[in-house]
Biopython code that builds the backbone (N, CA, C, O; Angstrom):
import numpy as np
from Bio.PDB.StructureBuilder import StructureBuilder

atoms = [
    (1, "UNK", "N", (128.327, 185.551, -20.367)),
    (1, "UNK", "CA", (127.717, 184.841, -19.526)),
    (1, "UNK", "C", (126.936, 186.090, -18.932)),
    (1, "UNK", "O", (127.125, 187.301, -18.814)),
    (2, "UNK", "N", (125.518, 184.733, -18.479)),
    (2, "UNK", "CA", (124.244, 185.621, -17.836)),
    (2, "UNK", "C", (124.589, 185.621, -16.364)),
    (2, "UNK", "O", (125.328, 185.082, -15.540)),
    (3, "UNK", "N", (123.463, 186.696, -16.523)),
    (3, "UNK", "CA", (123.735, 186.516, -14.025)),
    (3, "UNK", "C", (122.679, 186.154, -13.885)),
    (3, "UNK", "O", (122.338, 186.681, -14.944)),
    (4, "UNK", "N", (121.310, 185.483, -13.359)),
    (4, "UNK", "CA", (120.832, 185.676, -12.688)),
    (4, "UNK", "C", (120.534, 185.696, -11.365)),
    (4, "UNK", "O", (121.635, 185.370, -10.920)),
    (5, "UNK", "N", (119.808, 185.851, -10.371)),
    (5, "UNK", "CA", (119.741, 186.669, -8.971)),
    (5, "UNK", "C", (118.107, 185.341, -8.617)),
    (5, "UNK", "O", (117.176, 184.896, -9.287)),
    (6, "UNK", "N", (118.486, 185.238, -7.544)),
    (6, "UNK", "CA", (117.539, 184.401, -7.356)),
    (6, "UNK", "C", (116.920, 184.701, -6.040)),
    (6, "UNK", "O", (117.934, 184.770, -5.346)),
    (7, "UNK", "N", (116.196, 184.863, -5.458)),
    (7, "UNK", "CA", (114.896, 185.136, -4.554)),
    (7, "UNK", "C", (115.855, 184.658, -3.202)),
    (7, "UNK", "O", (116.179, 185.397, -2.273)),
    (8, "UNK", "N", (116.245, 183.075, -3.381)),
    (8, "UNK", "CA", (117.167, 182.569, -2.719)),
    (8, "UNK", "C", (118.261, 181.875, -2.773)),
    (8, "UNK", "O", (117.993, 181.210, -3.773)),
    (9, "UNK", "N", (119.362, 181.501, -2.432)),
    (9, "UNK", "CA", (120.086, 180.174, -2.823)),
    (9, "UNK", "C", (119.418, 179.226, -3.040)),
    (9, "UNK", "O", (118.393, 179.052, -2.380)),
    (10, "UNK", "N", (119.847, 178.235, -4.139)),
    (10, "UNK", "CA", (119.690, 177.272, -3.865)),
    (10, "UNK", "C", (120.277, 176.385, -3.206)),
    (10, "UNK", "O", (121.482, 176.608, -3.081)),
    (11, "UNK", "N", (119.606, 174.710, -2.345)),
    (11, "UNK", "CA", (119.722, 174.124, -1.057)),
    (11, "UNK", "C", (121.569, 173.073, -1.568)),
    (11, "UNK", "O", (121.872, 172.583, -2.655)),
    (12, "UNK", "N", (122.309, 173.099, -0.358)),
    (12, "UNK", "CA", (123.277, 172.555, -1.087)),
    (12, "UNK", "C", (123.602, 171.123, -1.746)),
    (12, "UNK", "O", (124.449, 170.490, -2.377)),
    (13, "UNK", "N", (122.491, 171.069, -1.228)),
    (13, "UNK", "CA", (122.428, 169.308, -1.452)),
    (13, "UNK", "C", (120.996, 168.777, -1.459)),
    (13, "UNK", "O", (120.191, 168.783, -0.527)),
    (14, "UNK", "N", (120.747, 168.018, -3.500)),
    (14, "UNK", "CA", (119.572, 167.560, -3.613)),
    (14, "UNK", "C", (118.438, 166.583, -2.278)),
    (14, "UNK", "O", (118.871, 166.809, -1.148)),
    (15, "UNK", "N", (117.829, 166.122, -2.274)),
    (15, "UNK", "CA", (117.393, 164.395, -1.688)),
    (15, "UNK", "C", (116.827, 164.483, -3.333)),
    (15, "UNK", "O", (115.985, 165.188, -3.890)),
    (16, "UNK", "N", (117.912, 163.192, -3.877)),
    (16, "UNK", "CA", (116.428, 162.166, -4.560)),
    (16, "UNK", "C", (115.812, 160.928, -4.350)),
    (16, "UNK", "O", (116.144, 160.001, -3.612)),
    (17, "UNK", "N", (114.751, 161.072, -5.205)),
    (17, "UNK", "CA", (114.649, 159.596, -4.458)),
    (17, "UNK", "C", (115.480, 158.097, -5.124)),
    (17, "UNK", "O", (116.230, 158.078, -6.100)),
    (18, "UNK", "N", (115.079, 156.938, -4.273)),
    (18, "UNK", "CA", (115.477, 155.777, -4.203)),
    (18, "UNK", "C", (115.248, 155.135, -5.312)),
    (18, "UNK", "O", (116.084, 155.001, -6.206)),
    (19, "UNK", "N", (114.153, 154.713, -5.330)),
    (19, "UNK", "CA", (113.021, 154.631, -5.981)),
    (19, "UNK", "C", (112.424, 155.191, -7.693)),
    (19, "UNK", "O", (111.695, 156.179, -7.606)),
    (20, "UNK", "N", (112.614, 154.767, -8.900)),
    (20, "UNK", "CA", (111.357, 156.045, -9.503)),
    (20, "UNK", "C", (110.323, 154.571, -11.006)),
    (20, "UNK", "O", (110.365, 153.723, -11.897)),
    (21, "UNK", "N", (109.646, 155.388, -10.121)),
    (21, "UNK", "CA", (108.392, 154.007, -11.164)),
    (21, "UNK", "C", (108.256, 154.552, -12.127)),
    (21, "UNK", "O", (107.850, 155.714, -12.119)),
    (22, "UNK", "N", (108.604, 153.772, -13.497)),
    (22, "UNK", "CA", (108.951, 154.794, -15.018)),
    (22, "UNK", "C", (107.136, 154.051, -14.972)),
    (22, "UNK", "O", (106.885, 153.129, -14.196)),
    (23, "UNK", "N", (106.027, 154.652, -15.935)),
    (23, "UNK", "CA", (105.531, 153.977, -17.063)),
    (23, "UNK", "C", (105.941, 153.724, -18.164)),
    (23, "UNK", "O", (107.070, 154.009, -18.563)),
    (24, "UNK", "N", (104.910, 153.044, -18.925)),
    (24, "UNK", "CA", (104.355, 152.520, -20.138)),
    (24, "UNK", "C", (103.455, 152.562, -20.410)),
    (24, "UNK", "O", (102.556, 152.017, -19.770)),
    (25, "UNK", "N", (103.208, 153.438, -21.826)),
    (25, "UNK", "CA", (101.684, 153.795, -21.645)),
    (25, "UNK", "C", (101.440, 152.504, -23.423)),
    (25, "UNK", "O", (102.454, 152.335, -24.101)),
    (26, "UNK", "N", (100.364, 151.937, -23.792)),
    (26, "UNK", "CA", (100.542, 151.300, -24.391)),
    (26, "UNK", "C", (98.723, 151.966, -25.356)),
    (26, "UNK", "O", (97.562, 152.160, -24.994)),
    (27, "UNK", "N", (99.738, 152.116, -27.027)),
    (27, "UNK", "CA", (97.986, 152.825, -27.395)),
    (27, "UNK", "C", (97.286, 152.207, -28.239)),
    (27, "UNK", "O", (97.682, 151.237, -28.887)),
    (28, "UNK", "N", (96.358, 152.633, -28.296)),
    (28, "UNK", "CA", (94.973, 151.646, -29.649)),
    (28, "UNK", "C", (96.004, 151.773, -30.822)),
    (28, "UNK", "O", (96.745, 152.700, -31.148)),
    (29, "UNK", "N", (95.751, 150.228, -31.466)),
    (29, "UNK", "CA", (96.186, 150.598, -32.522)),
    (29, "UNK", "C", (95.546, 150.786, -33.993)),
    (29, "UNK", "O", (94.740, 149.954, -34.408)),
    (30, "UNK", "N", (96.016, 152.165, -34.954)),
    (30, "UNK", "CA", (94.977, 153.071, -35.126)),
    (30, "UNK", "C", (94.771, 151.908, -36.375)),
    (30, "UNK", "O", (95.499, 150.925, -36.245)),
    (31, "UNK", "N", (93.762, 151.909, -37.702)),
    (31, "UNK", "CA", (93.046, 151.469, -38.880)),
    (31, "UNK", "C", (93.807, 152.137, -40.216)),
    (31, "UNK", "O", (93.693, 151.750, -41.379)),
    (32, "UNK", "N", (94.517, 153.116, -39.775)),
    (32, "UNK", "CA", (95.178, 153.373, -40.867)),
    (32, "UNK", "C", (96.262, 154.116, -39.963)),
    (32, "UNK", "O", (95.979, 154.559, -38.850)),
    (33, "UNK", "N", (98.266, 154.268, -40.877)),
    (33, "UNK", "CA", (98.888, 154.966, -40.182)),
    (33, "UNK", "C", (98.834, 156.429, -40.307)),
    (33, "UNK", "O", (98.412, 157.055, -41.279)),
    (34, "UNK", "N", (99.309, 156.901, -39.215)),
    (34, "UNK", "CA", (99.416, 158.665, -39.399)),
    (34, "UNK", "C", (100.304, 159.044, -40.310)),
    (34, "UNK", "O", (101.441, 158.733, -39.955)),
    (35, "UNK", "N", (100.250, 159.774, -41.694)),
    (35, "UNK", "CA", (100.532, 160.776, -42.611)),
    (35, "UNK", "C", (102.095, 160.672, -42.116)),
    (35, "UNK", "O", (102.651, 160.931, -41.049)),
    (36, "UNK", "N", (102.566, 160.151, -43.445)),
    (36, "UNK", "CA", (104.615, 160.527, -43.524)),
    (36, "UNK", "C", (104.932, 161.212, -43.331)),
    (36, "UNK", "O", (106.062, 161.097, -42.858)),
    (37, "UNK", "N", (104.251, 163.018, -43.472)),
    (37, "UNK", "CA", (105.374, 163.941, -43.969)),
    (37, "UNK", "C", (104.855, 164.590, -41.750)),
    (37, "UNK", "O", (104.083, 164.432, -40.804)),
    (38, "UNK", "N", (105.825, 165.162, -42.159)),
    (38, "UNK", "CA", (105.712, 166.074, -40.281)),
    (38, "UNK", "C", (103.261, 166.962, -40.139)),
    (38, "UNK", "O", (102.597, 167.829, -40.707)),
    (39, "UNK", "N", (103.100, 166.164, -39.303)),
    (39, "UNK", "CA", (102.005, 167.690, -39.054)),
    (39, "UNK", "C", (102.716, 168.784, -39.127)),
    (39, "UNK", "O", (103.920, 168.890, -38.896)),
    (40, "UNK", "N", (101.565, 170.062, -39.628)),
    (40, "UNK", "CA", (101.638, 171.191, -39.477)),
    (40, "UNK", "C", (101.169, 170.967, -38.057)),
    (40, "UNK", "O", (100.539, 169.955, -37.754)),
    (41, "UNK", "N", (101.636, 172.401, -36.742)),
    (41, "UNK", "CA", (101.252, 172.599, -35.629)),
    (41, "UNK", "C", (101.134, 173.724, -35.118)),
    (41, "UNK", "O", (102.168, 174.294, -34.771)),
    (42, "UNK", "N", (100.099, 174.250, -34.959)),
    (42, "UNK", "CA", (99.896, 175.812, -34.692)),
    (42, "UNK", "C", (100.810, 176.245, -33.406)),
    (42, "UNK", "O", (101.055, 175.214, -32.780)),
    (43, "UNK", "N", (101.423, 177.413, -32.757)),
    (43, "UNK", "CA", (102.024, 178.331, -31.899)),
    (43, "UNK", "C", (101.352, 177.833, -30.733)),
    (43, "UNK", "O", (101.912, 177.102, -29.915)),
    (44, "UNK", "N", (99.542, 178.414, -30.594)),
    (44, "UNK", "CA", (99.239, 178.286, -30.214)),
    (44, "UNK", "C", (97.781, 177.430, -30.061)),
    (44, "UNK", "O", (97.279, 177.047, -31.117)),
    (45, "UNK", "N", (97.332, 177.229, -29.248)),
    (45, "UNK", "CA", (96.052, 176.761, -28.707)),
    (45, "UNK", "C", (95.133, 176.878, -28.040)),
    (45, "UNK", "O", (95.398, 176.658, -26.859)),
    (46, "UNK", "N", (93.792, 177.215, -28.297)),
    (46, "UNK", "CA", (93.056, 177.450, -27.188)),
    (46, "UNK", "C", (91.956, 175.969, -26.763)),
    (46, "UNK", "O", (91.096, 175.357, -27.396)),
    (47, "UNK", "N", (92.431, 175.865, -25.629)),
    (47, "UNK", "CA", (92.471, 174.427, -24.599)),
    (47, "UNK", "C", (90.907, 173.862, -24.669)),
    (47, "UNK", "O", (90.420, 172.884, -25.237)),
    (48, "UNK", "N", (90.330, 174.927, -23.829)),
    (48, "UNK", "CA", (88.769, 174.700, -24.078)),
    (48, "UNK", "C", (87.769, 176.244, -23.747)),
    (48, "UNK", "O", (88.143, 177.170, -23.027)),
    (49, "UNK", "N", (86.460, 176.166, -24.494)),
    (49, "UNK", "CA", (86.220, 177.198, -24.943)),
    (49, "UNK", "C", (84.809, 177.470, -24.224)),
    (49, "UNK", "O", (84.464, 176.319, -24.494)),
    (50, "UNK", "N", (83.585, 178.029, -23.483)),
    (50, "UNK", "CA", (82.470, 177.746, -22.578)),
    (50, "UNK", "C", (82.530, 178.458, -22.452)),
    (50, "UNK", "O", (83.452, 179.243, -22.232)),
    (51, "UNK", "N", (80.629, 178.535, -22.617)),
    (51, "UNK", "CA", (79.970, 178.941, -22.416)),
    (51, "UNK", "C", (78.940, 179.294, -21.284)),
    (51, "UNK", "O", (78.116, 178.405, -21.068)),
    (52, "UNK", "N", (78.820, 180.636, -20.387)),
    (52, "UNK", "CA", (77.948, 180.058, -19.033)),
    (52, "UNK", "C", (76.534, 181.291, -20.064)),
    (52, "UNK", "O", (76.212, 182.048, -20.979)),
    (53, "UNK", "N", (76.250, 180.496, -18.782)),
    (53, "UNK", "CA", (75.047, 181.843, -19.277)),
    (53, "UNK", "C", (74.434, 182.201, -18.042)),
    (53, "UNK", "O", (74.686, 181.489, -17.070)),
    (54, "UNK", "N", (73.465, 183.444, -17.868)),
    (54, "UNK", "CA", (74.025, 184.808, -17.822)),
    (54, "UNK", "C", (73.413, 183.914, -16.093)),
    (54, "UNK", "O", (73.123, 182.722, -15.984)),
    (55, "UNK", "N", (73.384, 184.851, -15.109)),
    (55, "UNK", "CA", (73.556, 184.249, -13.262)),
    (55, "UNK", "C", (72.565, 185.171, -13.186)),
    (55, "UNK", "O", (72.592, 186.293, -13.692)),
    (56, "UNK", "N", (71.208, 184.422, -12.196)),
    (56, "UNK", "CA", (69.758, 185.214, -11.786)),
    (56, "UNK", "C", (70.324, 185.623, -11.167)),
    (56, "UNK", "O", (70.491, 186.724, -11.691)),
    (57, "UNK", "N", (71.009, 185.623, -10.063)),
    (57, "UNK", "CA", (72.058, 186.441, -8.936)),
    (57, "UNK", "C", (73.281, 186.236, -9.026)),
    (57, "UNK", "O", (73.763, 185.186, -9.451)),
    (58, "UNK", "N", (73.900, 187.177, -8.651)),
    (58, "UNK", "CA", (75.165, 187.644, -8.761)),
    (58, "UNK", "C", (76.003, 186.613, -7.412)),
    (58, "UNK", "O", (75.716, 186.205, -6.287)),
    (59, "UNK", "N", (77.453, 186.521, -8.606)),
    (59, "UNK", "CA", (78.326, 185.607, -7.269)),
    (59, "UNK", "C", (78.574, 186.426, -5.922)),
    (59, "UNK", "O", (78.809, 187.634, -5.967)),
    (60, "UNK", "N", (78.507, 185.680, -4.659)),
    (60, "UNK", "CA", (79.469, 186.514, -4.109)),
    (60, "UNK", "C", (80.587, 187.139, -3.786)),
    (60, "UNK", "O", (81.630, 186.916, -4.399)),
    (61, "UNK", "N", (80.504, 188.084, -2.686)),
    (61, "UNK", "CA", (81.581, 189.187, -3.088)),
    (61, "UNK", "C", (82.909, 188.675, -2.658)),
    (61, "UNK", "O", (83.967, 189.071, -3.147)),
    (62, "UNK", "N", (82.773, 187.433, -1.361)),
    (62, "UNK", "CA", (84.086, 186.825, -1.174)),
    (62, "UNK", "C", (84.366, 185.114, -1.026)),
    (62, "UNK", "O", (84.583, 184.283, -0.145)),
    (63, "UNK", "N", (84.158, 185.218, -2.924)),
    (63, "UNK", "CA", (84.541, 183.277, -2.502)),
    (63, "UNK", "C", (85.618, 182.800, -1.852)),
    (63, "UNK", "O", (86.573, 183.376, -1.331)),
    (64, "UNK", "N", (85.277, 181.455, -1.976)),
    (64, "UNK", "CA", (86.561, 180.550, -0.862)),
    (64, "UNK", "C", (86.662, 179.716, -2.455)),
    (64, "UNK", "O", (85.925, 179.104, -3.228)),
    (65, "UNK", "N", (87.773, 180.058, -2.363)),
    (65, "UNK", "CA", (88.765, 178.730, -4.022)),
    (65, "UNK", "C", (89.384, 178.096, -3.603)),
    (65, "UNK", "O", (90.193, 178.395, -2.725)),
    (66, "UNK", "N", (89.130, 176.397, -4.345)),
    (66, "UNK", "CA", (90.313, 176.013, -4.269)),
    (66, "UNK", "C", (92.170, 175.852, -4.111)),
    (66, "UNK", "O", (92.445, 176.849, -4.778)),
    (67, "UNK", "N", (93.198, 175.428, -3.796)),
    (67, "UNK", "CA", (94.383, 175.985, -3.906)),
    (67, "UNK", "C", (94.726, 174.831, -5.055)),
    (67, "UNK", "O", (95.795, 175.024, -5.634)),
    (68, "UNK", "N", (93.923, 173.582, -5.493)),
    (68, "UNK", "CA", (93.829, 173.070, -7.527)),
    (68, "UNK", "C", (93.206, 172.734, -8.033)),
    (68, "UNK", "O", (92.693, 171.700, -7.605)),
    (69, "UNK", "N", (92.924, 173.040, -8.771)),
    (69, "UNK", "CA", (91.753, 172.889, -10.299)),
    (69, "UNK", "C", (92.222, 171.876, -10.914)),
    (69, "UNK", "O", (93.422, 171.748, -11.159)),
    (70, "UNK", "N", (91.113, 170.836, -11.311)),
    (70, "UNK", "CA", (91.358, 170.246, -12.101)),
    (70, "UNK", "C", (90.908, 170.650, -13.343)),
    (70, "UNK", "O", (89.687, 170.697, -13.490)),
    (71, "UNK", "N", (91.873, 171.057, -14.596)),
    (71, "UNK", "CA", (91.328, 171.825, -15.395)),
    (71, "UNK", "C", (90.531, 171.557, -16.465)),
    (71, "UNK", "O", (89.758, 172.309, -17.059)),
    (72, "UNK", "N", (90.897, 169.962, -16.730)),
    (72, "UNK", "CA", (89.799, 169.229, -17.718)),
    (72, "UNK", "C", (90.096, 167.172, -18.370)),
    (72, "UNK", "O", (91.129, 166.669, -18.814)),
    (73, "UNK", "N", (88.690, 166.511, -18.135)),
    (73, "UNK", "CA", (89.182, 165.278, -18.036)),
    (73, "UNK", "C", (88.458, 164.873, -19.945)),
    (73, "UNK", "O", (87.514, 165.050, -20.715)),
    (74, "UNK", "N", (89.333, 164.461, -19.832)),
    (74, "UNK", "CA", (88.861, 163.755, -21.392)),
    (74, "UNK", "C", (89.549, 162.250, -21.226)),
    (74, "UNK", "O", (90.666, 161.848, -20.901)),
    (75, "UNK", "N", (88.228, 161.595, -21.641)),
    (75, "UNK", "CA", (88.107, 160.653, -22.522)),
    (75, "UNK", "C", (88.175, 160.354, -23.794)),
    (75, "UNK", "O", (87.639, 161.132, -24.584)),
    (76, "UNK", "N", (88.911, 159.048, -24.341)),
    (76, "UNK", "CA", (88.445, 158.795, -24.854)),
    (76, "UNK", "C", (88.887, 157.565, -25.502)),
    (76, "UNK", "O", (89.897, 156.871, -25.386)),
    (77, "UNK", "N", (87.522, 157.481, -26.434)),
    (77, "UNK", "CA", (87.275, 155.845, -26.726)),
    (77, "UNK", "C", (88.078, 154.559, -27.327)),
    (77, "UNK", "O", (89.045, 154.922, -27.996)),
    (78, "UNK", "N", (87.932, 153.309, -27.262)),
    (78, "UNK", "CA", (89.194, 152.801, -27.288)),
    (78, "UNK", "C", (89.939, 152.806, -28.567)),
    (78, "UNK", "O", (91.092, 153.103, -28.882)),
    (79, "UNK", "N", (88.698, 152.299, -29.315)),
    (79, "UNK", "CA", (89.455, 152.270, -30.926)),
    (79, "UNK", "C", (89.020, 153.942, -31.802)),
    (79, "UNK", "O", (88.158, 154.658, -31.292)),
    (80, "UNK", "N", (89.590, 154.283, -32.843)),
    (80, "UNK", "CA", (89.475, 155.609, -33.270)),
    (80, "UNK", "C", (88.668, 155.149, -34.380)),
    (80, "UNK", "O", (89.000, 154.081, -34.894)),
    (81, "UNK", "N", (87.500, 155.870, -34.915)),
    (81, "UNK", "CA", (86.936, 155.404, -36.700)),
    (81, "UNK", "C", (87.352, 155.643, -37.179)),
    (81, "UNK", "O", (87.499, 155.063, -38.255)),
    (82, "UNK", "N", (88.004, 156.818, -36.840)),
    (82, "UNK", "CA", (88.655, 157.690, -38.534)),
    (82, "UNK", "C", (90.104, 158.530, -38.002)),
    (82, "UNK", "O", (90.305, 159.248, -37.023)),
    (83, "UNK", "N", (90.966, 158.090, -39.099)),
    (83, "UNK", "CA", (92.191, 159.301, -39.335)),
    (83, "UNK", "C", (92.087, 160.230, -38.731)),
    (83, "UNK", "O", (91.002, 160.805, -38.814)),
    (84, "UNK", "N", (93.191, 160.842, -37.808)),
    (84, "UNK", "CA", (92.867, 162.451, -37.354)),
    (84, "UNK", "C", (92.601, 163.557, -38.663)),
    (84, "UNK", "O", (92.321, 163.028, -39.738)),
    (85, "UNK", "N", (92.659, 164.720, -38.628)),
    (85, "UNK", "CA", (92.484, 165.485, -39.079)),
    (85, "UNK", "C", (94.296, 165.585, -39.580)),
    (85, "UNK", "O", (95.299, 165.693, -38.875)),
    (86, "UNK", "N", (94.155, 165.506, -40.906)),
    (86, "UNK", "CA", (95.497, 166.590, -41.585)),
    (86, "UNK", "C", (95.106, 167.456, -41.347)),
    (86, "UNK", "O", (95.699, 168.499, -41.627)),
]
sb = StructureBuilder()
sb.init_structure("model")
sb.init_model(0)
sb.init_chain("A")
sb.init_seg("    ")
for serial, (resi, resn, name, xyz) in enumerate(atoms, 1):
    if name == "N":
        sb.init_residue(resn, " ", resi, " ")
    sb.init_atom(name, np.array(xyz, "f"), 0.0, 1.0, " ", f" {name:<3s}", serial, name[0])
structure = sb.get_structure()
């Protein structure tokens, strides 16, 4: 048995929503089906690489950052012209 120490005990009762909104996503049909063998995926993936130009002036010493940041927004075309790389 593994003992886990919590900073504070869990609540006695959880408050759950009365209604849950289900989402259904319909993907566009592909020109050719995906391969029948399972795809081999890497253990780690680099999400974004950004090249930043040198700044003419240094950034301010006390910068104010937002609490939440949207990392990446991706727009995918409606139709895929070629199959994904294997």
